[in-house]
C-alpha atoms as one frame of an Amber mdcrd trajectory, in Angstrom:
protein
  24.122   9.205  17.302  25.939  11.128  14.555  22.649  11.796  12.724  21.193
  13.170  15.973  24.163  15.514  16.492  24.019  16.611  12.829  20.296  17.361
  13.170  21.003  19.798  16.015  23.091  22.010  13.732  21.340  21.762  10.359
  17.925  22.971   9.288  16.352  19.651   8.288  13.343  20.192   6.050  10.311
  18.514   4.547   9.301  19.337   0.981   5.972  18.933  -0.763   7.314  18.901
  -4.314   4.030  19.458  -6.120   3.168  19.904  -9.768   1.542  23.281  -9.053
   3.240  24.470  -5.849   6.230  23.622  -3.680   5.969  23.966   0.097   8.923
  23.728   2.471   8.667  22.826   6.155  11.705  23.514   8.356  12.102  21.456
  11.501  10.910  23.346  14.591   9.776  26.310  12.458   6.828  24.993  10.438
   6.061  25.932   6.826   8.422  28.736   5.810   8.029  28.768   2.034   5.124
  28.360  -0.375   5.940  29.036  -4.044   4.595  27.973  -7.462   6.618  25.149
  -9.077   7.479  27.304 -12.076  10.876  28.212 -13.532  11.626  30.854 -16.181
  14.624  29.968 -18.361  16.459  31.394 -21.330  15.393  29.311 -24.331  18.866
  29.156 -25.922  21.314  29.028 -23.007  18.939  27.187 -20.594  20.018  29.657
 -17.906  17.504  30.005 -15.066  16.135  33.559 -14.888  13.580  33.323 -12.094
  11.831  30.747  -9.921   8.530  30.618  -8.068   5.937  33.400  -7.952   7.936
  35.722 -10.201   8.290  32.983 -12.822   4.574  32.115 -12.631   3.667  35.710
 -13.461   5.577  35.163 -16.719   3.421  32.211 -17.866   2.015  33.103 -21.287
   3.655  36.551 -21.164   7.274  35.899 -22.122   9.133  37.017 -25.272  10.363
  34.367 -27.678  13.752  34.131 -25.960  12.270  33.220 -22.547  10.083  30.275
 -21.590   8.287  29.727 -18.264   7.969  25.990 -17.529   6.676  23.634 -14.874
   9.541  21.129 -14.400   7.237  18.588 -12.723   4.436  16.839 -14.553   1.822
  14.752 -12.730   3.904  14.899  -9.578   7.098  13.505 -11.139  10.151  15.148
 -12.665   9.807  16.036 -16.336  12.980  18.162 -16.538  15.757  16.923 -14.254
  18.158  19.878 -14.565  15.499  22.546 -14.071  13.988  20.666 -11.093  17.434
  20.440  -9.529  17.907  24.194  -9.882  14.463  24.821  -8.391  15.100  22.587
  -5.358  18.544  24.175  -4.880  16.987  27.642  -4.947  14.366  26.718  -2.345
  16.951  25.048  -0.078  19.187  28.111  -0.206  16.244  30.391   0.596  15.269
  28.587   3.783  18.470  26.908   5.001  20.470  28.582   7.747  23.461  29.949
   5.862  25.515  30.047   9.054  25.318  26.267   9.247  28.161  24.282   7.733
  26.030  21.147   7.509  23.725  20.181   4.682  20.110  19.430   5.653  18.340
  16.112   5.726  15.251  16.313   3.544  11.956  14.394   3.532  10.118  14.682
   0.209   6.522  13.696  -0.478   6.140  11.711  -3.710   3.079  10.285  -5.507
   2.247   6.672  -4.688   2.896   4.259  -7.500   5.722   6.114  -9.266   8.510
   3.997 -10.733  11.890   3.323  -9.161  13.505   5.459 -11.883  11.230   8.370
 -10.961  12.022   7.897  -7.275  15.718   7.970  -8.053  15.300  11.153 -10.089
  13.713  12.921  -7.098  16.451  11.669  -4.766  19.268  12.647  -7.114  17.792
  16.120  -7.650  17.698  16.776  -3.909  21.187  15.384  -3.335  22.651  17.412
  -6.180  20.873  20.457  -4.739  22.744  20.051  -1.438  20.873  17.559   0.765
  22.929  15.410   3.127  20.376  12.608   3.120  17.038  12.220   1.346  13.963
  10.376   2.588  10.925   9.753   0.397   7.430   9.375   1.839   4.362   8.634
  -0.254   2.066  11.651  -0.457  -1.114   9.900   0.769   0.750   8.861   3.924
   2.245  12.336   4.404  -1.147  13.916   3.749  -2.841  11.656   6.311  -0.184
  12.523   8.902  -0.601  16.223   8.111  -4.384  15.919   8.505  -3.910  14.352
  11.977  -5.468  11.019  11.055  -4.718   8.207  13.566  -2.859   6.134  10.966
  -1.201   3.784  13.481  -4.541   2.421  14.731  -5.991  -0.872  13.381  -8.856
   1.013  11.762  -9.475   2.427   8.294  -8.374   5.979   7.565  -9.198   7.176
   4.051  -7.456  10.160   2.522  -8.200  11.709  -0.889  -5.579  14.199  -2.066
  -6.464  16.276  -5.141  -3.373  18.238  -6.101  -2.263  20.055  -9.221  -1.156
  17.089 -11.306  -2.465  13.980  -9.544  -5.401  12.747  -7.488  -4.532  10.053
  -4.964  -6.956   8.059  -2.857  -5.737   5.696  -0.159  -6.971   3.645   2.774
  -4.464   3.442   5.621  -4.407   1.123   8.627  -1.679   0.214  11.130   0.699
   2.727   9.573   0.575   1.245   6.068  -1.207   1.807   2.767  -3.781  -0.969
   2.410  -5.229   0.293  -0.879  -3.867   3.166  -2.929  -4.974   4.482  -6.305
  -3.674   7.420  -8.319  -4.778   9.194 -11.482  -3.129  11.961 -13.498  -6.271
  14.089 -13.340  -6.432  16.972 -10.878  -6.407  20.773 -10.701  -4.418  21.313
 -13.895  -6.837  19.172 -15.913  -9.733  21.191 -14.489  -8.021  24.352 -15.754
  -7.520  22.742 -19.157 -11.200  21.720 -19.322 -12.181  25.364 -18.783  -9.673
  26.506 -21.394 -11.093  24.045 -23.940 -14.655  25.192 -23.155 -13.757  28.748
 -24.175 -12.198  27.501 -27.401 -15.188  25.379 -28.375 -18.049  27.655 -27.358
 -16.635  31.165 -27.778 -13.729  30.592 -30.187 -11.661  32.376 -27.537  -8.047
  31.645 -26.613  -7.200  32.169 -22.936  -4.095  31.313 -20.916  -3.797  28.754
 -18.118  -3.556  31.511 -15.503  -6.908  32.960 -16.686  -8.483  29.488 -16.670
  -7.301  28.960 -13.091  -8.775  32.330 -12.087 -12.146  31.334 -13.584 -12.073
  28.065 -11.619 -11.276  29.869  -8.364 -13.707  32.755  -8.857 -16.848  30.986
 -10.101 -16.009  27.274 -10.441 -18.243  24.700  -8.734 -19.418  21.102  -9.127
 -22.678  21.505  -7.214 -25.479  24.024  -7.863 -24.877  27.303  -6.026 -27.519
  29.158  -4.022 -26.737  32.161  -6.183 -25.074  31.464  -9.527 -22.158  33.708
 -10.489 -20.953  35.431 -13.672 -17.522  36.652 -14.722 -16.038  38.644 -17.592
 -13.160  36.816 -19.253 -10.691  38.398 -21.668  -8.756  36.568 -24.357  -7.994
  36.482 -28.080 -10.602  35.720 -30.726  -9.320  32.803 -32.847 -11.138  34.037
 -35.959 -10.117  37.712 -35.962  -6.984  37.549 -33.831  -8.265  40.545 -31.855
  -8.744  40.876 -28.078 -12.238  39.919 -26.955 -14.305  39.829 -23.749 -17.047
  37.305 -22.994 -19.388  36.885 -20.029 -19.416  33.346 -18.624 -21.674  31.819
 -15.979 -20.908  29.414 -13.149 -23.332  26.893 -14.722 -21.156  26.770 -17.856
 -18.003  26.285 -15.808 -19.712  23.500 -13.853 -20.513  21.647 -17.082 -16.929
  22.108 -18.310 -15.534  20.665 -15.076 -17.708  17.563 -14.928 -15.484  15.343
 -17.111 -12.302  15.600 -14.978 -14.366  15.604 -11.770 -16.129  12.386 -12.828
 -12.726  10.727 -13.325 -11.749  11.785  -9.802 -14.991  10.268  -8.484 -14.204
   7.044 -10.345 -10.776   6.659  -8.689 -12.375   7.237  -5.255 -14.992   4.570
  -5.949 -12.329   2.190  -7.273 -10.380   2.580  -4.033 -13.506   1.860  -1.988
 -14.324  -1.219  -4.077 -10.900  -2.737  -3.339 -10.934  -1.976   0.388 -11.191
  -5.128   2.576 -14.645  -5.629   4.118 -13.617  -5.000   7.746 -11.963  -1.706
   6.841 -14.837  -0.729   4.561 -17.152  -1.141   7.554 -15.026   1.410   9.472
 -15.522   3.945   6.697 -19.318   3.875   7.061 -18.914   5.936  10.242 -15.456
   7.479   9.762 -15.780   8.439   6.104 -12.891  10.113   4.294 -10.771  13.239
   4.598 -10.061  15.505   1.611  -6.718  17.251   1.169  -4.953  19.162  -1.596
  -5.804  22.431  -3.314  -8.217  20.756  -5.733 -10.605  19.947  -2.883 -11.238
  23.677  -2.381 -13.413  23.604  -5.502 -16.918  24.637  -4.458 -19.265  21.727
  -3.822 -16.694  18.937  -4.249 -17.170  17.516  -0.720 -20.965  17.569  -1.249
 -20.682  15.777  -4.585 -18.377  13.073  -3.183 -20.724  12.631  -0.216 -23.672
  12.218  -2.584 -21.858   9.736  -4.848 -20.340   7.543  -2.101 -22.963   7.936
   0.670 -20.092   8.292   3.156 -19.170  11.137   5.540 -16.736  13.523   3.849
 -14.535  15.944   5.769 -12.134  18.541   4.390  -8.809  18.857   6.230  -8.317
  22.029   8.280  -5.529  23.192   5.933  -5.872  21.099   2.759  -3.177  23.002
   0.844  -0.531  22.214   3.451  -1.269  18.617   4.497   1.621  16.959   2.645
   4.160  19.575   3.780   2.933  19.370   7.389   3.096  15.570   7.171   6.727
  15.598   5.986   7.519  18.042   8.772   5.869  15.932  11.465   7.818  12.970
  10.172  11.032  14.983  10.524  10.204  15.666  14.166  10.149  11.941  15.001
  12.699  10.715  12.447  15.498  10.109  14.944  13.233   8.255  17.398  12.002
   5.805  14.747  15.348   4.060  14.291  14.988   1.038  12.018  11.174   1.464
  11.957  11.472   4.431   9.576  11.895   1.956   6.727   8.273   0.923   7.353
   7.175   4.372   6.212   9.774   5.691   3.794  12.673   4.906   1.530  15.954
   6.658   2.169  19.103   7.399   0.247  22.372   9.036   1.172  25.348   9.798
  -1.105  28.316   7.452  -1.153  31.238   8.808   0.899
């Protein structure tokens, strides 16, 4: 009863705390914030200078006294203090300042992370001002956000390719039947492109440039009309600025190693799926979510490799955040059943 009354006066929120981006869903308002998970800090004092889009623009462009960092690595906290400051900043930006109550927060976390890593996420949110923290595994949140009928006794397969992790899961009767995760996703694709420039052109480029190349001309399936792009960087031999012309075919070859590892984790999940549920997937197929699935041709390649129907979610970038938000909407009605879906933690009084 008290939790219900509290929820009427506080802006409870769901957070997709991603390696690349953080999305915040506020109860009854939808997604209200979408920012890069980047923090710029003073190297000596560790003072936070900027967070989000402004900090991302500093990546690779800061003086020696400033460093722009991603405090999450592969979906888990790599720098506790900086993550805490980032979460606090996002909460303050979206929380109703007129409210005297702290929000309840649902956070999507990678499946398979350790109890220590779970506790780090919980503690960060509590220290940042949450009244109570609930953790929901990202494949489950993503499936909810993609409107899959997860409570039915049938197989629902979700593949979420984010910034730091790729997670594949088969869900039935509201639970994860099989779940596999790999620390290969969008960031590793960017790194593969970066390494290609170093090996072939002796050219140093930044991670932001590599991401732009992936978005502009990246693909994993032959295009009807192949693309080209001019890329600027620094020549490793001369140390001088240099421009090279790269083709989409080259980028495709550079991307194949991380993409093949993503295909392997999908196939591994399918191999461990019980026979009755595997039979469901012949007709139902799988749903793709996460920003990594926007890579040109990825659904076609997965369809070719698995011989299953492949569908991309309507809003793949937002599935986890929408899923945490939908869970917030029904949190009070679940009662004791919410422990079937999530783990919760509240501070000692």
